[in-house]
N, C-alpha and C positions, 0 to 999 in steps of 0.2 A: 395499595386500596388495590380491588383485583381487580384486571378485566379482561373482557372478554371481545373480539375477534369475529366478524363474522366477512369472509370474504369467497369469493367467484372459486376461487383454488385455492391449497395449499401443493408451493415445492416446495418439497421437504433436503432436498440436496443427500437425503440420509442417505448408509448403503442398500437399500431396493431405491433407491430412483423416483419414491414415494410421491405420485400424485397427487393428491385428495378431493375432489368437489367432497360438498351436500359437510363440510367440518365447519366449525370449528374454534380456536384456540383461544386456552386462559395462559391468563397469568397471574401468578400471586406472585408481588413487590415488585425481584426485577429479575422472575425463575418461569420458563412455563411447565404448567401443572399440568395440564389439560390439552388431547386432541380428540377430540368425539363426534358423533356425527350428530346433524347441526339438530336439535328438535325443541321446537314454538317453547312448550311449555317449561323446561327450561331455561330460558331467553328471559324468559318473563318472571323467572322465581330469581334467575340471577340481580345478589345484590355485590352490585358493584355498576365501573365506567364500562361502556355497551357501545363499541364501531363497528355503525352497520354496514359495512363495505362490499356488500355485493357484487360491486361488478368488477372489484378488487381484485386483483394474482395477488398474493401470499409470501414473499419469498424469505431469504436469510440475506443477514444484513450483509454487504461485498467484504471481502478482506484482500487490505493491496498492500504487497507487501515491497515496495520499492519505492518509498517518498520522496517531496526534500522540498520541505511546508516554508523552508528558508527562503528558498526563488522568484517565491509563486509573484514578489516586487517585480519582478524582472517580465516576465513574462511580455517575451516579441522583440526584445535590444537583445536579442540573443542570435539571433536565426540566420540559417540559409552559411556557418560552421558549422567544419570536422571539433573533434574531442576536443583534443589539445589546443585547438586555435579558440573554441568556442570557453571555453578556461581558464586558456592563457588571458587574450582580450575580451573578456568579458569577463566569465560567471565569477575568479579571483578578487579579480576588483571591485566588482560588484558588494559581492556579501564581504569584503573589507570593508567594505564601506559603509556596513551595515552597526545603527546605532540602535538602543531597544524600544528607540521607540514606532523605526521601520520597523525592528525583529517583528515584534505583537501585529502594528496589521498586515505585514504578511502573512505571519502566521493565522489568524484571524483569518482572514480571503480564501483560502489555500481550506483550510477547515469545513470551510462556511458550501463552498461550490465540494469537494467529497461528500458533505455531511446531503446536500441538496443534492449529490445527485447516487445516494443508498450506498454509502459507502461508512462502515459503521470500525470500523475496524483499522491501524494501520502498523506499519512498519515505519522509520523515518530517521533520514540523515539528519541531520544537523548541522551548524554552522560551527566558525570556530571558536565565537564568545558568545557571551547571555543566554547559554541555553539556558537556564533555569527559569528567561520565557519562555523559553516552546514550551517549558515543563508543567511553567505554568495557565497556558494558552489551553493545551493539551486539557489540566486538569480541573479546568474551569467550562472548557467544551462538551464534555460528559464520552467524548472519542473515547474507546479504544483503543493504548495504542502500546506499543513497544519504540522509544525514541533514545537517540543520545547521542551525544556535542561527538561530530567536525573532529579530527582527532588530524593534526599534520604538522610534520618535523624537522620535517623539508621539505622544501616548496622551488627548484629551479626554475619550473612554467613565471610564474612573481612572488621577489624576496618576502615581498612586504605578507603572503600570504601562513603565517606557518609561528609556529609556539617551539619553545622546545621540549628536548623525550617529559626531561621529567617534570614538567608544567603538566604537560598534557597527560603523564600516568598522575597524575596526584586529581588533576581534575577531576578524569571521571571518573577514581574509587569515592571521591568527596560527592559526586551528582550522584550516583548508583544510591552509595551511599544517604542517601535525599529520598530517590523516588523511587528506587525499581521500590517492584511489589505492594507502593503506594498508591489508594485512592480503591481497597478490598482488591488488588489483586489488579485493577483494570488497567496503572498504567504500570509498566514493566520498563526496565534500561536493554539497547540493542546498542553493545558497544559496538565503535565507526570507525578505523583508521578511513584513509578516505580512499587510495588508491594503492595500491603499489609507489610510486613515481614520488612521491610526496611521506613515502611511511619511512622511516628506519626500522634493521631489523630488529633491533633491537625493541623500538615502538610494537611489531608487531608483534612479540615472546610474550613481554612482559600485560601489554592486555589484555592472556588469552590468558593469564595464571591468573591477573582481578579477575575476571570470569569466575572463576571455582572458587568462590566467597560470596555471590550473587548466584544464587539456584532458580532457574529459569531462564536466566537472561540470552542476548545471541551477543553471534560476532556477526555481523553487519559489513561489506565492503563491495565494493565495483569492484570486474575484476572479467579479460577478459572482451575490454568495451571495440574495441576500437585496430586500425592494424595500426598503425606508426604506437601505436600503445600496448597491443606484442614482443614490436621487431622493437622496442626501449628495453622492457624487460626482459628481452632474450641478450638484450646487448652484455645489458648491467652484469648479471647472474645465468646464462648462458644454457641459461633453459627455460619453461615457460610458466605461466600468471601460474596457471591452479593448482602444477611441479613446482612452482616454490611456494606457495605459499604450502602446500604440501610437505615439503621438505623441510620446516619453521612449523611443525601441526599445528598447523592450523583448522586444520577441514576437521570437521565436523556432525554429527545431528545438527550440534544446536550453532550453522554456520549460517549461512543468508550472504549467497553470492548473489550481486545484481549484474544480468546480460550474461555474462558467458557464450559468446556467436563465433568467437575465435578459439574455439579447442582443437586438442587433435585426438587419438584414440586410447593414446596413453590419461591426460584428464581424465575426460570419459570412466575413465577405470574406476583413475581418483574418486570422479564425485558417488562413484555410484556401489564400490566400498568405505568406504567415508562417511555416505548415508546424506552429503550432503544436499543443498536449498537450493536454487539456483530461484532467483526473480527475474519474470521474462518482458522488459517492457515497451512489445514493437513501436508505437510512437514512437520512443525517442532514440531506437537504431532504428529510425526510416529518415528522423526529419535532419540527426546527428549523418550519415550518410556511413550509419556503421556497419551494418549488415542485419542481417537477420538470421534470428538461430536456430538451432534442427533441432528446434520440439520435438516433433514425428520420435525422431531415435533416439534425441535424450530419457520420451515418456514411454517410449521402449523398451528399452535399459530399465528399467523404473528410479530411474532421479528425480524429486517432486521436480517439479517446477510449477509456481504463483504465478501474477502479473502484479505489475505496479506501474502504475502514470507515471514515474520519475520525477521530474520538476518544470511548475509550468515552461520556463524557457526555454528545453527540447523536446515540448513537445504540445503545447501552448492552452493544455486544459485537463485538466484531473480525472478524466470519470473511468471509471469504471466500461462503462461501456462498447465508449472507445475504443480501450486494451480487447476486447471479449473479443467487436470485432477482429481485430486489425490482427490479433492471436492466430484468429480461424481465417480465414479473406488469406494471406503474406503466404502461409505453405500451400497452397492448394498451387502454386503452380507447378511446384514442384513433389509433389508430392501425392500430385491426386485431385479429386473435387470430395474423392469419402472422409481425406483423412484430415483432422482438428475437427472433426461435428461438433455442432452445438452443442449437444446434453458435456461432452468431457470440455467444453472448454468452461461454459455457468459453472463445471465443478470446480476447478480450478479458482475461479473467482472467488468459492465457497467455499466447499469443507475440502479441498487440497492446499487450500492458503492458510484455512487452520493447524493442519497435521505440520505445515513446513512450522511455524509461529508454535506447535508444540499445544495446542490452543483447543484442539476437537472439540475436551471433553466437556467445552464451556461454547463454541462457537464455529458456525459455519457449517450448521444445519438445521430446523428447523423440527429438534426432538422432545420429551420429555422432561425435565428436568435440566434441558442446554436454559443457558442464558438468551433475556427478551435482544438480542440482536437483530432487530427487520425489517422490512420497508413493502409497501404495495404499491403497485405498478393500475396504472390504466391501460391494461391493454388490449381495451374496446374501443378502440374504433379506425376507423378505413385505413391509417397509415400500417399498422399490418399485418397478417394475413386471417384471413376470417374466417376461414377452420377451426372447427370444436376439437379437432382432434389429440390427444395429448399430446404421445409427442412432439403436433407444434407448439405447442409454449417455450417450448427451448429455443425451436427457429424466433418466436420472436420478440426474445428474449436478451440472447447475443447477438440478431441479426436484423431488426427491425427499431429495438426500442432505443430510448436515448433519457437526462437527467428527465429532460421533460415531463413522461411520464410517469416518474418518483411523485406521487401523491405526499403521502404520507411515509415519517420516518422514525422509529423510534431505536434506541442503545438503555442495557442494561434494564429496559422493564418503564422508564421515562422518554415519552415524547421530544422530538430531538428539531422536525419540522412535521407542519398540521396543511394538507390543501398549500402547498408547496412550496409553499414559507417556514423562516427558520425564527424557530421561538427562542433563539439565541441574539443573531444577527441584525442587522438591520441595513441590507443591502448599499440604499445609497449609503448614507455616513461611513461607511465599508470603501467606498466608491471613492470618495470627497476626499477622508482620511487617507486611505492610501494615494491617488494620485502624491497628498501631499505631500504624503515620507516619501516618497519616489524621487518629487526633485528637490526635496536636500540632499537624495544622497544622489545623484547623479551630478547634483555642484562639490559634496565631496566629490564623488570622482573623478572627476574634473580639474580639482585646486589641488590632486593627493602627488 
């Protein structure tokens, strides 16, 4: 069935940064097939579903390039710790205790929160076991995603949470064979060694080799997040984190590195020359006390930077709005109030994130021929700037909007949220099921 959306305005995030008034959007199947001037006669003759959203702003769905859906169940249980303690004392024991039931509801709660907040595409790092559950839930939800099993073949922080190198490599090859480029390409594989300190050289190098058999896949890992982490990398390998990755030929345009806070000039050159992608997670970096990435410098060098919420226990929400606002505000004391303006940030959450995942020909902007991954926001309230200037729309979205302003969300031409309500999940059911599974998980951790 064809669909027609009549919004107040369309924020395209295209190469011209068009903001269209008095326009309508036509969708056929899962594709945007028309953007044209509003004409009442055409509307009266339209044969399909019409959404009159004349007070709403239509935007591309947000794209988050670093998420841990498996951790959603742990929200609020790992506060006020630095990274390595956070992993050792809380996150690794919790992830180790996940079974299929607790993992399933964790994924569902996370997806519901993301989609309800206007996020339509993610790059997710899974956990050590039961990755098939994550793929099944992603497929069932309709979300567009890269995802992959978290790979760990050594672990001095928590020795119970690891596997052998051979088992890891065999399992990811099997998972990628089963799920990469499925659901008409909506689901793709992200090969995800956890980080340097839990990955052998063999695991890292052979994972990159396996990727060659799965065109369009992503190499996704953490890098240079915490000073203690980078000090340990330096101690073990006599080089910095990104320098080590580069020595193994791991970094290229299909590499997405989460964080990259503590990096030197040589590493910046490596990132630039290898065309690596960086996922910036400001709320996680602040809450864990990890630091602030020099994003203005990275952007100046032409390095791809996009945004991610990371996992719920290192920021306590999965909101693209939170990440956008913080990504702008935390840079201004160091680089001046004009840096990281709202338009730049909005593009980082949409089209630049699509480019990071090589999806820019499919999603990330509102243009004819692209997939209909969209969100409609109500920005006409007293909680937003009251002016109607075109440039002000970015200020509204980045500095004052929240998930509460998301009214409708569409992925691949299908509505997944209508009138602020998920068409997939029952929130009360998620809450009670989540509590039940969390209590069981905590007992398993206590008895371990």
